[in-house]
Structure formats: C-alpha cells, structure tokens
Phi, psi and omega in degrees: 000128182248111181283328185245074180287175179293134180288141174265147177303140182284344185225139177269118186270124177246104185297342179280338183250340186224159172233143179287137184216144168256118179263119183243140177274132178291322184286308188260341182082002179296139182234140177229134178264143179184201183229139180251127177293130183289332181271315185264337183081008180286133180264129177250106183286134180252315181203158176276137179254112180259331181205183181297329179298317178297319179296316178297320179298316178299313182295320180292319182299326183251006177066039183264149175254333177211153181223133177281163181235135178236146179247000000 
C-alpha cells in the first residue's frame, strides 16, 4: 500500500487553447506558473514558483520545454 503516490497535474493542459506562462510581479518578484487562455486572456494559476526547482517541477509535470514570462 502506497500512501504517498505520484501527484497528478492539477490542471489538464490543452496546447491548442492555452499557453504556459510565468506571471511575475514587478514590485515583489513573486512568480506564479499557470496557463493563459489564448482567446480570453484569462490566467489560470497552477503553482507558486519560489526557485528553479519549482519551475523544473512545473515544466516536468506538464511536459513543457519552454515557458514565457509576463509582468
């Protein structure tokens, strides 16, 4: 019995409808990873990015090779 199984992504990513984005605050430097809807421009936050490890985890979870950054 495995109590701590592998986490499943919290959001299903559709590359035809969304693009991966890191949203960063100019004032505080806080960064959030998520997906931006291509038609509406609505941002869906998936996780907080505190360091490079978090960014790598986000990219690995969704099979991404690059992520854009918005301020």
